[in-house]
C-alpha positions in Angstrom: 13.8 31.6 -1.5 11.1 30.9 0.9 9.9 27.0 1.1 7.0 27.0 3.1 4.9 24.3 4.8 1.9 24.1 7.5 0.8 20.1 8.0 -1.9 19.7 11.4 -0.4 18.3 14.3 -1.6 15.2 16.1 -4.4 13.6 18.1 -2.2 11.2 19.7 -0.4 12.5 22.9 3.5 12.2 21.8 4.9 13.9 19.2 8.8 13.2 17.4 10.0 16.1 16.9 11.3 16.7 13.1 14.6 19.0 12.3 15.0 20.2 9.4 17.3 18.6 8.0 15.5 15.5 8.8 12.4 16.9 7.4 14.1 18.3 3.9 15.3 14.6 3.7 11.7 13.3 3.6 10.4 16.1 1.8 12.6 16.0 -1.5 10.8 13.1 -2.7 7.6 14.8 -4.6 5.2 11.4 -4.0 6.0 11.5 0.2 5.0 15.6 -0.2 1.9 14.6 -2.5 1.5 11.6 -0.4 1.0 14.8 2.5 -1.3 16.8 0.9 -4.1 14.7 0.5 -3.6 13.4 4.2 -4.2 16.7 5.6 -7.3 16.7 4.0 -8.6 13.9 5.2 -7.1 10.2 6.5 -6.9 7.8 3.5 -5.5 4.4 3.3 -2.8 2.9 1.1 -5.7 2.0 -2.3 -7.1 5.3 -2.2 -3.4 7.1 -1.8 -2.8 4.9 -4.7 -5.7 5.2 -6.8 -6.0 9.3 -6.3 -2.1 9.7 -6.9 -1.7 6.6 -10.0 1.4 5.9 -7.1 1.7 2.0 -6.8 0.3 0.7 -4.2 3.9 -1.5 -3.0 5.2 2.7 -3.6 2.8 3.9 -2.5 2.8 1.7 1.3 6.8 2.2 1.3 6.2 6.3 1.4 3.8 5.5 4.6 6.4 3.5 6.1 9.2 6.0 5.4 7.0 8.9 6.6 5.8 7.2 9.2 8.8 6.1 10.6 10.5 9.6 11.0 7.3 10.7 12.9 4.8 12.5 9.6 2.2 10.0 10.1 0.2 8.1 12.5 -1.8 5.1 11.3 -4.4 3.1 12.8 -6.2 -0.2 11.8 -10.8 0.0 11.3 -12.9 -2.7 10.7 -13.6 -2.9 6.5 -16.8 -2.7 6.2 -17.3 -4.4 3.3 -16.1 -7.6 6.1 -13.0 -8.1 4.4 -9.4 -7.5 6.6 -9.4 -4.3 9.1 -7.8 -0.8 6.6 -4.8 1.1 7.7 -5.9 4.6 7.7 -3.4 7.3 7.7 -3.4 11.0 9.0 0.0 13.9 9.6 0.5 14.4 12.9 3.1 17.4 13.0 2.8 21.1 11.8 5.2 23.1 11.6 6.7 26.3 8.7 10.1 25.5 7.1 12.2 28.8 5.9 14.7 28.5 4.1 16.6 32.6 2.2 19.1 31.6 0.5 21.3 34.4 -2.1 24.4 36.7 -1.6 25.5 37.2 2.2 22.2 35.5 2.6 21.8 32.1 4.4 18.9 31.4 6.6 17.2 28.2 7.7 14.9 27.7 10.2 12.3 25.1 11.2 9.5 26.3 13.3 6.5 24.1 15.2 3.1 26.1 14.4 1.4 27.5 17.9 -0.9 25.0 19.8 -4.5 25.8 21.1 -7.7 28.0 19.8 -8.2 31.2 18.3 -8.6 32.5 22.0 -5.2 31.3 22.8 -3.4 32.3 19.5 -5.3 36.1 19.3 -2.6 38.0 21.4 -0.1 36.6 18.1 -2.4 37.8 15.4 -2.5 40.7 13.3 -5.1 43.4 14.3 -6.9 42.9 11.4 -7.9 39.1 12.1 -10.0 40.1 15.2 -12.9 39.8 13.2 -12.2 36.7 12.3 -11.0 35.3 16.3 -15.1 37.2 17.6 -16.5 34.5 15.0 -15.0 31.9 16.0 -14.8 32.0 19.5 -15.0 27.9 20.8 -17.2 26.3 18.0 -16.1 23.4 16.9 -18.3 23.5 13.7 -18.5 26.1 10.8 -20.3 25.9 7.4 -18.2 26.2 4.3 -19.1 29.2 3.1 -18.8 31.7 6.6 -14.8 29.1 6.5 -14.5 30.6 3.4 -14.7 34.4 4.2 -12.1 33.9 6.9 -10.2 31.7 5.1 -9.7 34.3 2.5 -9.4 37.0 5.6 -6.1 35.2 6.5 -4.9 34.3 3.3 -4.6 38.4 2.4 -3.2 38.7 5.6 -0.8 35.9 5.4 0.0 37.7 1.9 1.3 41.0 3.6 3.4 39.5 5.7 4.8 37.4 3.7 5.6 40.8 1.9 7.1 42.6 5.1 9.0 39.6 5.5 10.8 39.4 2.6 11.6 42.9 2.4 13.7 42.6 6.0 15.1 39.9 4.5 16.1 41.4 1.7 17.2 44.8 4.2 19.1 42.1 6.3 21.0 40.7 2.7 21.5 44.4 2.4 23.0 44.8 5.9 25.1 42.1 5.1 26.5 43.0 1.9 27.4 46.6 3.3 29.6 44.4 6.3 31.5 42.2 4.8 34.4 44.9 3.5 35.0 46.1 7.2 35.0 42.3 7.8 37.7 41.7 5.2 40.0 45.0 6.2 39.3 44.0 9.7 40.3 40.3 9.9 43.1 38.8 9.6 42.2 35.2 9.5 40.3 33.5 7.2 39.1 31.5 11.0 38.5 35.2 12.1 36.6 36.4 9.6 34.2 33.2 9.6 33.7 34.0 13.5 32.2 37.6 12.8 29.5 36.0 10.0 28.8 33.6 13.1 28.4 36.6 15.0 26.7 39.1 12.8 24.0 35.8 11.8 22.8 35.4 15.7 23.2 39.5 17.3 21.0 38.7 19.3 22.3 35.4 21.2 25.5 35.0 23.1 27.7 32.8 20.4 28.7 28.8 21.5 32.5 29.2 20.9 33.0 25.5 21.6 30.7 24.7 18.7 32.2 27.3 16.7 35.8 25.8 17.5 33.7 22.2 16.6 32.9 23.4 12.9 36.0 25.0 12.1 38.3 21.8 14.1 40.3 24.8 16.0 41.0 25.2 19.7 38.7 27.2 21.6 41.7 29.4 23.5 42.0 30.0 19.9 38.2 31.5 19.6 38.1 32.8 22.9 41.1 34.6 21.8 39.3 35.8 18.6 36.7 36.7 19.9 38.5 39.1 22.7 40.0 40.6 19.9 36.7 41.7 18.2 35.2 42.1 21.0 38.0 45.1 21.6 36.9 46.6 17.7 33.6 46.2 18.7 33.5 48.3 21.6 35.9 50.7 19.6 32.6 50.9 17.3 30.2 51.5 19.9 32.1 54.3 21.3 32.7 55.6 18.2 29.4 55.8 16.8 28.3 58.2 20.0 31.3 59.3 21.8 31.9 58.2 25.1 28.5 57.6 26.1 25.3 55.2 24.5 22.5 57.4 25.2 20.0 54.9 25.2 16.2 53.9 27.7 16.4 52.6 31.2 16.3 48.7 30.9 17.7 48.5 27.5 20.1 45.5 27.3 23.3 45.1 26.7 24.3 43.5 23.7 25.6 40.2 24.2 29.3 40.4 22.8 29.5 43.7 25.9 29.0 41.4 28.4 32.6 40.2 29.9 
């Protein structure tokens, strides 16, 4: 299962960093999601949002206050064109993606900030099929609607392709976790050892923070270190058994972090 939301970067010089849990807490409310959806298109004032979304102005103001306090929106006062009191306009000031994958042997929760920069700066990160879009955008400040729709159509197709590939990779990840589970059960002597093995599998490319792991399970750091040593010995045996006493690799290939003592 995936959940994906993209918002816009702020125009102000500072940005409140919103974490995954905080974002979920705020976005679980449909009225707030609807308000944010409108604000991504253009700035609005509360009365506008109340009329468009058919929500009382009092409720809109309450939701906007929550969004502003948590760094999702900014507000600015503008003079009224009719000579009344200034109007408070709201704009979105976050740009991120939330991803949640859930299933048997699968839980991946991720908060990712959108990269900054224009089309040329982003070009090195984009798939080759979008090179033409980058060239057409260049450093232009404005685009005609028809041309923008053509570009967005190409980007939608590219996103669909990437999403399909990501879904397949996540499903493959889930299969690997399912197939390694019996090995973990057979080789582990306690619940804590199984949890340590799963923690290592969840971030195979980065060293595990044993202090943080210990705190999460409410065990002594020394006990976690002893379990890690036992797991490392088993991994070394598996590593050697895979290719004999030597394992072939290209020059400069980094060792897995758990091989380094």
